BASE-948534 format. One record per residue (C-alpha): residue in three letters; x, y, z negated. Coordinates in Angstrom, 3 decimals. Layout:
residues N
{sese ALA, {X, Y, Z}};
...
END
This chain:
residues 317
{sese MET, {70.230, 40.033, -44.495}};
{sese LYS, {67.172, 37.495, -44.994}};
{sese LYS, {64.425, 39.586, -43.936}};
{sese HIS, {66.160, 40.271, -40.714}};
{sese LEU, {66.824, 36.170, -40.626}};
{sese GLY, {63.673, 35.564, -41.229}};
{sese MET, {62.601, 38.156, -37.730}};
{sese MET, {65.034, 36.330, -36.063}};
{sese VAL, {63.031, 33.149, -36.402}};
{sese LEU, {59.727, 34.076, -36.401}};
{sese GLY, {61.374, 36.264, -32.708}};
{sese ALA, {62.205, 32.496, -32.103}};
{sese VAL, {59.531, 30.872, -33.030}};
{sese VAL, {58.023, 32.813, -30.494}};
{sese VAL, {60.334, 33.159, -27.633}};
{sese GLY, {59.613, 29.430, -28.186}};
{sese ALA, {55.889, 29.245, -27.505}};
{sese LEU, {56.283, 31.305, -25.086}};
{sese GLY, {58.505, 29.101, -23.253}};
{sese VAL, {56.648, 26.099, -23.901}};
{sese PHE, {53.440, 28.289, -22.894}};
{sese THR, {55.279, 28.510, -19.520}};
{sese VAL, {56.583, 25.186, -18.959}};
{sese ALA, {53.711, 22.896, -20.575}};
{sese PHE, {49.792, 22.624, -19.191}};
{sese GLN, {46.846, 20.516, -20.566}};
{sese VAL, {44.311, 18.276, -18.343}};
{sese GLY, {41.371, 18.078, -19.942}};
{sese GLU, {39.703, 14.371, -19.433}};
{sese LEU, {37.351, 13.869, -17.277}};
{sese THR, {36.720, 18.337, -16.506}};
{sese ASP, {40.000, 19.191, -14.409}};
{sese LEU, {41.925, 19.203, -11.830}};
{sese VAL, {44.931, 21.123, -12.060}};
{sese LEU, {47.504, 21.739, -8.646}};
{sese VAL, {50.776, 22.511, -9.382}};
{sese THR, {52.540, 24.983, -6.409}};
{sese THR, {56.214, 24.722, -6.044}};
{sese TRP, {57.355, 28.545, -4.519}};
{sese GLY, {53.566, 28.683, -3.045}};
{sese LYS, {53.619, 24.754, -1.468}};
{sese ALA, {51.172, 22.045, -3.388}};
{sese THR, {53.567, 19.628, -4.646}};
{sese ASP, {51.584, 17.803, -7.909}};
{sese THR, {48.003, 17.025, -8.742}};
{sese TYR, {46.798, 15.615, -12.137}};
{sese SER, {42.944, 14.433, -11.889}};
{sese GLY, {41.233, 14.584, -15.200}};
{sese ARG, {39.186, 12.259, -13.955}};
{sese ASP, {42.286, 9.056, -14.076}};
{sese ALA, {42.203, 8.718, -17.802}};
{sese ASP, {46.416, 8.196, -16.884}};
{sese GLN, {47.138, 11.841, -15.776}};
{sese ALA, {44.848, 13.990, -18.512}};
{sese GLY, {46.150, 15.154, -21.590}};
{sese LEU, {49.891, 17.237, -21.599}};
{sese ARG, {52.296, 18.032, -18.771}};
{sese PHE, {55.254, 19.711, -18.123}};
{sese LYS, {56.611, 21.484, -15.028}};
{sese TRP, {59.027, 24.839, -14.121}};
{sese PRO, {58.252, 28.149, -15.213}};
{sese TYR, {56.747, 30.593, -12.907}};
{sese PRO, {57.690, 31.753, -10.246}};
{sese VAL, {59.307, 28.140, -9.415}};
{sese GLN, {56.059, 26.208, -10.175}};
{sese GLU, {52.465, 27.662, -10.894}};
{sese THR, {49.382, 25.914, -11.516}};
{sese VAL, {45.895, 26.305, -10.284}};
{sese ARG, {43.064, 24.993, -11.864}};
{sese TYR, {39.814, 23.490, -10.230}};
{sese ASP, {36.686, 22.092, -12.323}};
{sese ALA, {36.463, 17.854, -11.733}};
{sese ARG, {32.547, 17.855, -11.821}};
{sese THR, {30.332, 17.647, -9.836}};
{sese PHE, {28.653, 20.911, -8.335}};
{sese LEU, {24.817, 20.793, -7.155}};
{sese PHE, {23.036, 23.876, -4.994}};
{sese GLU, {20.079, 23.808, -3.041}};
{sese ASP, {20.043, 24.948, 1.262}};
{sese THR, {17.292, 28.092, 1.989}};
{sese HIS, {13.784, 26.788, 2.202}};
{sese GLU, {12.647, 27.209, 5.540}};
{sese GLN, {10.539, 26.799, 8.588}};
{sese VAL, {11.496, 23.524, 11.341}};
{sese GLN, {10.177, 22.407, 14.309}};
{sese THR, {9.758, 18.814, 14.411}};
{sese ALA, {9.549, 16.703, 17.389}};
{sese ASP, {5.884, 17.213, 18.324}};
{sese LYS, {6.376, 20.953, 17.944}};
{sese GLN, {5.130, 20.880, 14.733}};
{sese HIS, {6.513, 22.910, 11.690}};
{sese VAL, {7.446, 22.127, 8.369}};
{sese LEU, {9.184, 23.600, 5.071}};
{sese VAL, {12.055, 21.575, 3.798}};
{sese THR, {14.631, 22.288, 1.313}};
{sese MET, {17.391, 19.985, 0.734}};
{sese PHE, {20.081, 19.525, -2.277}};
{sese CYS, {23.606, 18.977, -2.408}};
{sese ALA, {25.770, 17.193, -4.825}};
{sese TRP, {29.669, 17.401, -3.927}};
{sese ARG, {33.052, 17.797, -5.756}};
{sese ILE, {36.674, 18.309, -5.266}};
{sese ASP, {37.762, 14.924, -3.341}};
{sese ASP, {41.769, 16.094, -3.068}};
{sese ALA, {43.151, 19.513, -4.619}};
{sese ALA, {46.211, 19.610, -2.299}};
{sese ASP, {43.871, 19.731, 0.346}};
{sese PHE, {40.801, 21.615, -0.948}};
{sese TYR, {43.673, 24.097, -1.816}};
{sese GLY, {45.366, 24.165, 1.644}};
{sese LYS, {42.231, 24.362, 3.117}};
{sese ILE, {39.873, 26.465, 1.407}};
{sese LYS, {41.414, 27.389, -1.857}};
{sese THR, {38.044, 28.492, -3.741}};
{sese VAL, {34.754, 26.907, -5.006}};
{sese ASP, {32.673, 29.649, -3.391}};
{sese ALA, {34.199, 29.685, -0.553}};
{sese ALA, {33.560, 25.773, 0.015}};
{sese GLN, {29.605, 25.940, -1.322}};
{sese ALA, {29.319, 28.352, 1.229}};
{sese ALA, {30.547, 26.007, 3.950}};
{sese LEU, {28.825, 22.980, 2.544}};
{sese LYS, {25.554, 25.306, 2.766}};
{sese SER, {26.027, 25.998, 6.105}};
{sese LEU, {26.776, 22.394, 6.833}};
{sese LEU, {23.818, 20.842, 5.285}};
{sese ARG, {21.125, 23.249, 6.785}};
{sese ASP, {22.959, 22.521, 10.307}};
{sese VAL, {22.748, 18.562, 9.809}};
{sese LYS, {19.270, 18.879, 7.950}};
{sese VAL, {17.574, 20.707, 11.413}};
{sese THR, {19.052, 17.758, 13.277}};
{sese SER, {17.581, 15.356, 11.709}};
{sese VAL, {14.309, 16.469, 11.259}};
{sese THR, {13.783, 17.715, 14.875}};
{sese ARG, {14.423, 13.937, 15.841}};
{sese ARG, {10.741, 13.493, 14.558}};
{sese SER, {7.938, 13.885, 14.350}};
{sese LEU, {5.510, 15.390, 11.811}};
{sese ASP, {4.137, 11.980, 10.600}};
{sese ARG, {7.423, 10.627, 10.327}};
{sese LEU, {7.690, 12.904, 7.839}};
{sese ILE, {4.260, 13.596, 5.959}};
{sese ASN, {1.536, 10.882, 6.094}};
{sese THR, {-0.711, 8.934, 3.953}};
{sese ASP, {0.923, 5.643, 4.660}};
{sese PRO, {4.289, 5.715, 3.226}};
{sese SER, {5.414, 2.831, 5.091}};
{sese ARG, {5.865, 5.359, 8.206}};
{sese ILE, {7.672, 8.312, 6.185}};
{sese GLU, {11.161, 8.600, 7.101}};
{sese LEU, {12.404, 10.866, 4.079}};
{sese ASP, {15.140, 8.397, 3.424}};
{sese GLU, {16.378, 8.015, 6.383}};
{sese VAL, {16.825, 11.445, 6.972}};
{sese GLU, {19.154, 11.563, 3.768}};
{sese ARG, {20.906, 8.918, 4.606}};
{sese GLU, {21.384, 10.802, 7.970}};
{sese VAL, {22.433, 13.976, 6.545}};
{sese LEU, {24.889, 12.274, 4.102}};
{sese ALA, {26.703, 10.340, 6.589}};
{sese ALA, {27.087, 13.505, 8.829}};
{sese MET, {28.135, 15.080, 6.057}};
{sese ALA, {30.341, 13.122, 4.217}};
{sese ASP, {33.004, 13.178, 7.357}};
{sese LYS, {33.105, 16.419, 7.948}};
{sese ALA, {33.161, 17.859, 4.084}};
{sese ARG, {36.319, 15.099, 3.300}};
{sese GLN, {38.574, 16.217, 6.821}};
{sese ASP, {37.264, 19.970, 6.536}};
{sese TYR, {37.444, 21.202, 3.479}};
{sese GLY, {38.726, 17.632, 0.984}};
{sese VAL, {35.446, 17.374, -0.907}};
{sese GLU, {33.357, 14.383, -1.228}};
{sese VAL, {29.735, 15.070, -0.574}};
{sese VAL, {27.878, 12.483, -3.599}};
{sese MET, {24.507, 13.079, -2.560}};
{sese VAL, {22.061, 14.532, -0.672}};
{sese GLY, {17.902, 14.686, -1.072}};
{sese VAL, {14.908, 16.468, -0.091}};
{sese LYS, {13.895, 18.385, -2.818}};
{sese ASN, {10.992, 20.501, -1.198}};
{sese LEU, {8.868, 19.589, 1.522}};
{sese GLY, {5.566, 20.920, 2.592}};
{sese LEU, {3.513, 22.793, 5.502}};
{sese PRO, {3.176, 26.294, 6.479}};
{sese LYS, {-0.319, 28.133, 6.385}};
{sese SER, {-0.557, 28.414, 9.801}};
{sese VAL, {-0.368, 24.994, 10.822}};
{sese THR, {-2.156, 23.840, 7.216}};
{sese GLU, {-5.744, 23.536, 8.859}};
{sese THR, {-3.992, 22.065, 12.068}};
{sese VAL, {-2.603, 18.856, 10.675}};
{sese ILE, {-5.493, 18.499, 8.297}};
{sese GLU, {-7.534, 18.226, 11.405}};
{sese SER, {-5.275, 15.629, 13.350}};
{sese MET, {-5.303, 13.438, 9.962}};
{sese LYS, {-9.114, 13.772, 9.722}};
{sese GLU, {-9.220, 12.596, 13.549}};
{sese GLU, {-6.724, 9.949, 12.979}};
{sese ARG, {-8.432, 8.537, 10.493}};
{sese ARG, {-11.624, 9.066, 12.019}};
{sese MET, {-9.655, 6.773, 14.412}};
{sese LYS, {-9.022, 4.266, 12.291}};
{sese VAL, {-12.742, 4.001, 10.892}};
{sese GLN, {-13.837, 3.628, 14.426}};
{sese GLU, {-11.429, 1.010, 14.845}};
{sese TYR, {-12.536, -1.038, 11.291}};
{sese GLU, {-16.206, -0.004, 12.352}};
{sese THR, {-15.432, -2.251, 16.177}};
{sese ARG, {-14.242, -4.612, 14.507}};
{sese GLY, {-16.242, -5.373, 12.370}};
{sese ASN, {-18.904, -5.677, 14.559}};
{sese ALA, {-17.401, -8.250, 16.743}};
{sese TYR, {-16.741, -10.291, 13.612}};
{sese ALA, {-20.332, -9.498, 12.952}};
{sese THR, {-20.987, -10.790, 16.164}};
{sese ALA, {-19.986, -13.913, 16.371}};
{sese ILE, {-20.939, -15.235, 13.393}};
{sese ARG, {-24.694, -14.190, 14.357}};
{sese GLU, {-24.004, -16.385, 17.379}};
{sese ARG, {-22.581, -19.178, 15.590}};
{sese ALA, {-24.977, -19.308, 13.280}};
{sese ARG, {-27.847, -18.771, 15.916}};
{sese ALA, {-25.992, -22.034, 17.939}};
{sese ALA, {-25.605, -23.878, 14.342}};
{sese SER, {-29.914, -23.365, 14.215}};
{sese GLU, {-30.509, -23.929, 17.741}};
{sese LYS, {-28.343, -27.281, 16.951}};
{sese ILE, {-30.723, -27.836, 13.741}};
{sese ARG, {-34.043, -27.374, 15.301}};
{sese ALA, {-33.670, -29.578, 18.387}};
{sese PHE, {-32.180, -32.230, 16.002}};
{sese SER, {-34.974, -31.438, 13.252}};
{sese GLY, {-37.482, -31.478, 16.411}};
{sese ALA, {-36.331, -34.785, 17.655}};
{sese LYS, {-36.639, -36.480, 14.572}};
{sese ALA, {-39.791, -35.195, 13.770}};
{sese SER, {-41.115, -36.435, 17.065}};
{sese VAL, {-39.921, -40.298, 15.850}};
{sese ILE, {-41.243, -39.798, 13.079}};
{sese ARG, {-44.691, -38.617, 14.649}};
{sese GLY, {-44.471, -41.542, 16.873}};
{sese GLU, {-43.590, -43.938, 13.877}};
{sese GLY, {-46.859, -42.639, 11.934}};
{sese ASP, {-49.207, -42.645, 15.298}};
{sese ALA, {-48.234, -46.056, 15.568}};
{sese ALA, {-48.528, -47.245, 11.768}};
{sese ALA, {-51.987, -45.026, 12.012}};
{sese ALA, {-53.226, -46.746, 15.283}};
{sese ALA, {-53.108, -50.327, 13.338}};
{sese TYR, {-55.051, -48.957, 10.161}};
{sese TYR, {-57.862, -47.093, 12.549}};
{sese ALA, {-57.804, -50.484, 14.568}};
{sese ARG, {-58.496, -52.358, 11.318}};
{sese PHE, {-61.013, -49.494, 10.389}};
{sese GLY, {-62.876, -50.245, 13.621}};
{sese GLU, {-63.775, -54.069, 12.883}};
{sese HIS, {-65.488, -52.175, 9.296}};
{sese GLU, {-67.120, -48.946, 10.447}};
{sese GLU, {-69.108, -48.185, 7.708}};
{sese LEU, {-66.507, -49.922, 5.101}};
{sese ALA, {-64.437, -47.289, 6.689}};
{sese LYS, {-66.955, -44.290, 6.165}};
{sese PHE, {-67.808, -45.610, 3.093}};
{sese LEU, {-64.296, -45.604, 1.004}};
{sese ARG, {-63.617, -42.454, 2.929}};
{sese ASN, {-66.793, -40.781, 1.295}};
{sese LEU, {-65.448, -42.489, -1.856}};
{sese GLU, {-62.402, -40.824, -2.012}};
{sese SER, {-63.646, -37.986, -0.904}};
{sese LEU, {-66.280, -37.768, -4.228}};
{sese LYS, {-62.929, -38.672, -6.331}};
{sese ILE, {-61.295, -35.931, -5.830}};
{sese THR, {-64.620, -33.584, -5.893}};
{sese LEU, {-65.385, -34.756, -9.612}};
{sese GLN, {-62.130, -34.510, -10.811}};
{sese GLN, {-62.746, -32.275, -13.439}};
{sese ARG, {-65.218, -33.026, -16.187}};
{sese THR, {-68.433, -31.029, -14.249}};
{sese VAL, {-72.178, -31.580, -14.292}};
{sese ILE, {-73.228, -31.289, -10.157}};
{sese LEU, {-76.455, -30.978, -8.602}};
{sese LEU, {-75.817, -32.516, -5.111}};
{sese ASP, {-77.694, -32.021, -2.265}};
{sese GLU, {-77.418, -35.209, 0.384}};
{sese SER, {-77.831, -32.495, 3.206}};
{sese ILE, {-74.650, -31.052, 2.246}};
{sese PHE, {-73.215, -34.355, 0.630}};
{sese PRO, {-74.558, -37.276, 2.993}};
{sese MET, {-72.112, -39.914, 1.067}};
{sese ILE, {-75.045, -39.818, -1.049}};
{sese LYS, {-77.248, -41.382, 0.763}};
{sese GLN, {-74.986, -44.835, -0.310}};
{sese PHE, {-76.497, -45.158, -3.243}};
{sese ARG, {-79.722, -44.915, -2.337}};
{sese GLN, {-81.738, -47.727, 0.354}};
{sese ASP, {-85.745, -48.338, 0.167}};
{sese GLY, {-85.887, -46.658, -3.809}};
{sese GLN, {-83.110, -48.824, -4.612}};
{sese THR, {-79.260, -48.343, -5.586}};
{sese SER, {-76.848, -49.539, -3.744}};
{sese LEU, {-72.925, -48.967, -4.297}};
{sese ALA, {-72.116, -50.225, -1.305}};
{sese PRO, {-73.170, -51.348, 2.272}};
{sese GLN, {-74.133, -55.109, 2.390}};
{sese SER, {-71.419, -57.125, 4.025}};
{sese PRO, {-72.200, -58.676, 7.753}};
{sese SER, {-72.308, -62.427, 6.170}};
{sese GLN, {-74.601, -61.023, 3.329}};
{sese ALA, {-76.941, -59.609, 5.649}};
{sese GLY, {-77.382, -63.022, 7.560}};
{sese LYS, {-78.417, -64.713, 4.434}};
{sese SER, {-81.047, -61.694, 3.743}};
{sese SER, {-82.460, -61.870, 7.273}};
{sese THR, {-82.831, -65.508, 7.023}};
{sese LYS, {-84.844, -65.686, 4.268}};
END
């Protein structure tokens, strides 16, 4: 009897556990989205992103109610690395990535049901929107040595905006982020693009050289005008100084004219003073240094010519 009672208790526990299993379910915090369907129609949703909805929940047993469980975390995928033509008929290789998550479990279940189907639809949508955005731009807006001319950020914003509305309306998902992962050039156009960039750089160099030459010419012209102005001023000033010097010299010449021999003596004496500045012994030839004659007169040494008054006294004696 005790053995049968134990089996009955064990059976009751198993039945109770199975009963609890059919009416209870767990919503994982941050990781689960659980949709409860009643007779096949979505009736309740529980999101692990909301702390109040996470934890143990209850429902009616099958077949009245069922649960559909989705991952509440963010999914990530990349589109294909494909060639896209730009607005100026060039070609680039573009790869983009997309991060998305289920926004409304009931809407998602009713419109697309599975994660794989949603990801396939989003890949197709990303490709279409990417091509539309890239083809509106020229190559130099995608690849350029000047970062201010590159519009990759604008491409990402355009693609995100175009995908977000359609993805939420058509699939019940939220597009969290899109971005450009790889951007390159096909081998067939790489050389052409490089030559185009070189030509652009050559034009920049010519522009800078022309601008520099213009600046240099302007500087030279200003310098020449300033030089001519300075020369004209200095010439006028020199003329004034020469005039003043000539006027002063004329006064001295007039004084020297009154005593011509005294003037000659003083000039010869100054020349001799300059010549004999060094301690040297010099043999002088009066044919070369006529000032020596001033020291000889009738065999006697005369240091200076007689003044007119002295000459008159001598003749009177």
